N, CA, C and O of each residue as an XYZ file, in Angstrom:
452
protein
N     285.722    102.531    166.865
C     285.547    101.904    168.161
C     284.435    100.872    168.032
O     283.479    101.053    167.278
N     284.580     99.796    168.778
C     283.548     98.760    168.759
C     282.235     99.308    169.328
O     282.248    100.281    170.081
N     281.109     98.693    168.975
C     279.839     99.095    169.583
C     279.863     98.852    171.098
O     280.527     97.927    171.566
N     279.150     99.672    171.851
C     279.185     99.596    173.310
C     278.757     98.226    173.830
O     279.293     97.763    174.837
N     277.809     97.570    173.171
C     277.396     96.238    173.627
C     278.542     95.235    173.525
O     278.687     94.372    174.391
N     279.350     95.342    172.483
C     280.498     94.462    172.330
C     281.580     94.791    173.367
O     282.215     93.889    173.915
N     281.783     96.071    173.628
C     282.738     96.479    174.650
C     282.294     95.954    176.018
O     283.097     95.399    176.767
N     281.021     96.133    176.332
C     280.470     95.668    177.617
C     280.649     94.169    177.813
O     280.852     93.707    178.936
N     280.574     93.408    176.725
C     280.592     91.946    176.831
C     282.001     91.370    177.037
O     282.150     90.164    177.234
N     283.031     92.219    176.992
C     284.381     91.715    177.183
C     284.587     91.346    178.647
O     284.405     92.187    179.528
N     284.958     90.118    178.912
C     285.119     89.615    180.272
C     286.258     90.241    181.051
O     286.321     90.092    182.271
N     287.158     90.936    180.378
C     288.289     91.564    181.072
C     287.973     92.982    181.549
O     288.762     93.579    182.281
N     286.827     93.523    181.139
C     286.463     94.899    181.454
C     285.320     94.935    182.452
O     284.290     94.288    182.257
N     285.507     95.692    183.518
C     284.440     95.952    184.488
C     284.097     97.428    184.380
O     284.873     98.277    184.818
N     282.943     97.747    183.801
C     282.511     99.139    183.674
C     281.832     99.542    184.977
O     280.931     98.851    185.455
N     282.267    100.661    185.547
C     281.676    101.127    186.795
C     280.777    102.344    186.602
O     279.966    102.661    187.472
N     280.917    103.027    185.463
C     280.071    104.182    185.185
C     279.961    104.365    183.681
O     280.954    104.258    182.962
N     278.746    104.641    183.204
C     278.516    104.937    181.789
C     277.789    106.255    181.654
O     276.993    106.638    182.511
N     278.076    106.945    180.558
C     277.401    108.190    180.253
C     276.901    108.177    178.825
O     276.855    107.124    178.188
N     276.530    109.330    178.320
C     275.978    109.449    176.969
C     276.995    109.057    175.908
O     276.645    108.431    174.908
N     278.259    109.425    176.127
C     279.269    109.156    175.096
C     280.488    108.420    175.639
O     281.602    108.652    175.170
N     280.299    107.535    176.620
C     281.436    106.766    177.105
C     281.246    106.256    178.515
O     280.124    106.114    179.001
N     282.367    105.984    179.163
C     282.298    105.458    180.512
C     283.675    105.307    181.119
O     284.681    105.760    180.572
N     283.684    104.654    182.270
C     284.945    104.390    182.948
C     284.855    103.050    183.651
O     283.770    102.571    183.979
N     286.019    102.455    183.875
C     286.033    101.165    184.537
C     287.446    100.653    184.723
O     288.414    101.412    184.744
N     287.532     99.343    184.857
C     288.809     98.685    185.103
C     288.974     97.509    184.159
O     288.025     96.778    183.877
N     290.200     97.342    183.676
C     290.549     96.221    182.811
C     291.489     95.306    183.592
O     292.466     95.755    184.192
N     291.168     94.017    183.570
C     291.984     93.012    184.244
C     292.644     92.148    183.173
O     291.966     91.430    182.439
N     293.969     92.225    183.092
C     294.726     91.510    182.071
C     295.549     90.389    182.712
O     295.984     90.513    183.857
N     295.760     89.295    181.972
C     296.540     88.190    182.535
C     298.013     88.536    182.755
O     298.703     87.835    183.496
N     298.502     89.594    182.130
C     299.910     89.965    182.251
C     300.140     91.056    183.299
O     301.278     91.479    183.502
N     299.082     91.515    183.964
C     299.168     92.668    184.853
C     298.714     92.299    186.259
O     297.676     91.664    186.443
N     299.505     92.706    187.247
C     299.072     92.573    188.640
C     298.183     93.761    188.950
O     298.642     94.902    188.904
N     296.937     93.520    189.260
C     296.017     94.603    189.550
C     295.394     95.164    188.289
O     295.843     94.871    187.181
N     294.358     95.970    188.457
C     293.621     96.491    187.301
C     294.284     97.713    186.678
O     295.065     98.424    187.311
N     293.940     97.926    185.415
C     294.238     99.169    184.708
C     292.960    100.004    184.742
O     291.882     99.481    184.458
N     293.055    101.268    185.076
C     291.901    102.158    185.015
C     291.745    102.636    183.578
O     292.727    102.987    182.923
N     290.501    102.649    183.087
C     290.237    103.139    181.736
C     289.085    104.134    181.750
O     288.123    103.985    182.504
N     289.200    105.139    180.912
C     288.118    106.077    180.623
C     287.981    106.069    179.116
O     288.965    106.259    178.400
N     286.757    105.847    178.620
C     286.570    105.749    177.177
C     285.423    106.644    176.741
O     284.462    106.861    177.479
N     285.550    107.163    175.510
C     284.506    108.046    174.983
C     284.521    108.027    173.463
O     285.498    107.618    172.836
N     283.408    108.484    172.886
C     283.291    108.557    171.437
C     282.606    109.854    171.005
O     282.010    109.911    169.929
N     282.686    110.871    171.819
C     282.070    112.157    171.489
C     283.032    113.101    170.797
O     284.243    112.878    170.807
N     282.503    114.147    170.201
C     283.312    115.188    169.589
C     284.071    114.773    168.350
O     285.039    115.428    167.964
N     283.636    113.675    167.712
C     284.290    113.233    166.489
C     285.515    112.357    166.708
O     286.219    112.024    165.755
N     285.772    111.983    167.954
C     286.937    111.167    168.283
C     286.547    109.975    169.137
O     285.702    110.086    170.025
N     287.169    108.831    168.864
C     287.136    107.693    169.779
C     288.374    107.830    170.654
O     289.458    108.135    170.156
N     288.215    107.606    171.959
C     289.315    107.847    172.889
C     289.265    106.858    174.046
O     288.196    106.577    174.587
N     290.422    106.335    174.418
C     290.553    105.494    175.608
C     291.797    105.948    176.358
O     292.893    105.957    175.797
N     291.633    106.327    177.627
C     292.793    106.598    178.471
C     293.022    105.387    179.358
O     292.071    104.756    179.819
N     294.282    105.066    179.592
C     294.671    103.856    180.310
C     295.726    104.234    181.343
O     296.719    104.881    181.009
N     295.515    103.833    182.598
C     296.496    104.187    183.618
C     296.631    103.122    184.701
O     295.714    102.348    184.975
N     297.812    103.121    185.298
C     298.121    102.371    186.516
C     298.266    103.395    187.634
O     298.397    104.593    187.383
N     298.242    102.919    188.845
C     298.471    103.805    189.989
C     299.910    104.302    190.050
O     300.146    105.470    190.358
N     300.885    103.425    189.757
C     302.269    103.767    190.048
C     303.260    103.541    188.904
O     304.470    103.548    189.129
N     302.761    103.342    187.683
C     303.656    103.208    186.520
C     302.831    103.378    185.252
O     301.609    103.229    185.261
N     303.521    103.692    184.168
C     302.842    103.812    182.871
C     302.506    102.420    182.334
O     303.242    101.469    182.595
N     301.417    102.287    181.596
C     301.103    101.000    180.963
C     302.197    100.596    179.972
O     302.830    101.450    179.352
N     302.409     99.299    179.830
C     303.391     98.790    178.876
C     302.783     98.722    177.480
O     301.573     98.863    177.308
N     303.642     98.505    176.488
C     303.185     98.316    175.109
C     302.195     97.157    175.031
O     301.137     97.290    174.416
N     302.529     96.010    175.655
C     301.648     94.841    175.602
C     300.295     95.125    176.252
O     299.262     94.688    175.745
N     300.293     95.846    177.358
C     299.024     96.212    178.000
C     298.195     97.111    177.095
O     296.986     96.924    176.965
N     298.849     98.088    176.466
C     298.118     98.992    175.562
C     297.550     98.225    174.372
O     296.450     98.528    173.911
N     298.286     97.236    173.869
C     297.785     96.419    172.756
C     296.547     95.638    173.175
O     295.587     95.547    172.409
N     296.556     95.075    174.375
C     295.398     94.310    174.852
C     294.196     95.209    175.085
O     293.067     94.821    174.785
N     294.422     96.408    175.618
C     293.318     97.357    175.800
C     292.787     97.796    174.443
O     291.574     97.903    174.259
N     293.670     98.050    173.501
C     293.251     98.428    172.143
C     292.302     97.377    171.581
O     291.291     97.718    170.967
N     292.624     96.094    171.788
C     291.787     95.007    171.266
C     290.420     94.921    171.946
O     289.470     94.413    171.351
N     290.308     95.407    173.172
C     289.008     95.425    173.863
C     288.097     96.475    173.237
O     286.903     96.234    173.061
N     288.648     97.627    172.904
C     287.830     98.764    172.465
C     287.755     98.958    170.949
O     286.819     99.590    170.458
N     288.721     98.428    170.206
C     288.769     98.665    168.769
C     288.896     97.349    168.015
O     289.441     96.373    168.531
N     288.382     97.336    166.780
C     288.544     96.167    165.916
C     290.010     96.010    165.556
O     290.762     96.985    165.559
N     290.416     94.793    165.247
C     291.837     94.538    165.002
C     292.387     95.276    163.789
O     293.593     95.512    163.719
N     291.552     95.642    162.844
C     292.027     96.367    161.661
C     291.880     97.879    161.785
O     292.191     98.599    160.837
N     291.414     98.378    162.930
C     291.347     99.825    163.147
C     292.719    100.318    163.623
O     293.331     99.726    164.511
N     293.175    101.384    163.030
C     294.422    102.015    163.434
C     294.088    103.084    164.479
O     293.179    103.889    164.273
N     294.806    103.093    165.578
C     294.661    104.132    166.601
C     296.029    104.762    166.845
O     297.058    104.204    166.463
N     296.030    105.919    167.480
C     297.251    106.697    167.652
C     297.473    107.022    169.122
O     296.522    107.259    169.867
N     298.743    107.030    169.533
C     299.163    107.636    170.785
C     299.911    108.908    170.397
O     301.001    108.838    169.831
N     299.333    110.069    170.698
C     299.932    111.345    170.314
C     301.020    111.784    171.289
O     300.967    111.514    172.488
N     302.002    112.469    170.725
C     302.982    113.207    171.500
C     302.816    114.661    171.060
O     303.464    115.097    170.108
N     301.953    115.413    171.746
C     301.606    116.760    171.269
C     302.740    117.762    171.446
O     303.710    117.528    172.166
N     302.576    118.889    170.757
C     303.518    119.990    170.954
C     303.413    120.456    172.409
O     302.381    120.271    173.055
N     304.472    121.050    172.906
C     304.512    121.458    174.311
C     303.353    122.378    174.672
O     302.821    122.287    175.778
N     302.955    123.257    173.766
C     301.866    124.199    174.064
C     300.508    123.504    174.178
O     299.566    124.089    174.712
N     300.390    122.262    173.684
C     299.136    121.512    173.777
C     299.199    120.369    174.778
O     298.250    119.596    174.908
N     300.302    120.266    175.476
C     300.503    119.143    176.390
C     299.692    119.333    177.667
O     299.698    120.410    178.262
N     298.998    118.282    178.082
C     298.235    118.265    179.323
C     298.635    116.995    180.067
O     298.688    115.922    179.467
N     298.915    117.101    181.355
C     299.274    115.934    182.141
C     298.476    115.945    183.437
O     298.893    116.552    184.424
N     297.320    115.267    183.435
C     296.496    115.184    184.633
C     296.827    113.970    185.486
O     296.375    113.877    186.627
N     297.604    113.047    184.956
C     297.980    111.831    185.675
C     299.333    111.382    185.123
O     299.453    111.187    183.913
N     300.342    111.213    185.955
C     301.685    110.925    185.444
C     301.836    109.553    184.791
O     302.818    109.328    184.083
N     300.903    108.636    185.003
C     301.036    107.275    184.466
C     299.907    106.922    183.509
O     299.504    105.761    183.431
N     299.398    107.895    182.787
C     298.262    107.690    181.886
C     298.709    107.821    180.426
O     299.402    108.770    180.061
N     298.302    106.854    179.602
C     298.507    106.910    178.159
C     297.146    106.889    177.475
O     296.153    106.463    178.065
N     297.105    107.350    176.234
C     295.835    107.503    175.524
C     295.871    106.851    174.151
O     296.906    106.840    173.484
N     294.745    106.313    173.742
C     294.523    105.816    172.380
C     293.480    106.724    171.732
O     292.433    106.988    172.323
N     293.761    107.201    170.526
C     292.872    108.116    169.807
C     292.604    107.582    168.400
O     293.465    106.956    167.781
N     291.385    107.845    167.910
C     291.047    107.552    166.521
C     290.000    108.551    166.057
O     288.916    108.619    166.636
N     290.307    109.337    165.009
C     289.288    110.249    164.483
C     288.184    109.441    163.815
O     288.459    108.448    163.141
N     286.949    109.858    163.997
C     285.817    109.111    163.449
C     285.537    109.423    161.989
O     285.011    108.574    161.269
N     285.875    110.613    161.542
C     285.482    111.035    160.197
C     286.642    111.166    159.220
O     286.453    111.636    158.098
N     287.827    110.761    159.626
C     289.002    110.861    158.775
C     289.849    109.610    158.954
O     289.935    109.062    160.053
N     290.469    109.164    157.877
C     291.402    108.064    157.986
C     292.707    108.524    158.611
O     293.011    109.717    158.609
N     293.468    107.600    159.140
C     294.773    107.902    159.709
C     295.828    107.551    158.672
O     295.871    106.430    158.166
N     296.667    108.509    158.368
C     297.744    108.263    157.410
C     298.783    107.369    158.073
O     299.252    107.648    159.176
N     299.129    106.300    157.387
C     300.104    105.344    157.901
C     301.350    105.368    157.022
O     301.243    105.547    155.809
N     302.533    105.189    157.617
C     303.729    105.043    156.795
C     303.683    103.687    156.079
O     302.915    102.812    156.478
N     304.477    103.503    155.050
C     304.514    102.196    154.384
C     304.823    101.093    155.405
O     305.582    101.299    156.352
N     304.223     99.932    155.191
C     304.368     98.804    156.126
C     305.828     98.446    156.376
O     306.186     98.071    157.492
N     306.663     98.553    155.372
C     308.079     98.199    155.532
C     308.801     99.186    156.459
O     309.849     98.845    157.006
N     308.275    100.384    156.648
C     308.873    101.355    157.559
C     308.526    101.054    159.001
O     309.275    101.409    159.911
N     307.404    100.406    159.213
C     306.912    100.133    160.565
C     307.555     98.881    161.085
O     307.280     98.468    162.212
């Protein structure tokens, strides 16, 4: 995840609350009517950003733009689809970006992607 000062300086992000290991705010994108709500953190060995709209799930393009606000372009992040026993749904239109801090993410060969 980018350093907090770099995240703060992004003109598309309005942070409304910060804590010891993250914060929350709104992202305003040129492709989106209205803001995306974001909650971001870097505690517990994970970098994490949740992204939501009021009435629909974020699109791929929106998630890519949010990823670029919080992560360097060469950082790989994941959207998990957990097993049913680990599934949590606190908001029907929320997607998440995850990156472990102490382990690399295994990627398939580029030609597969």
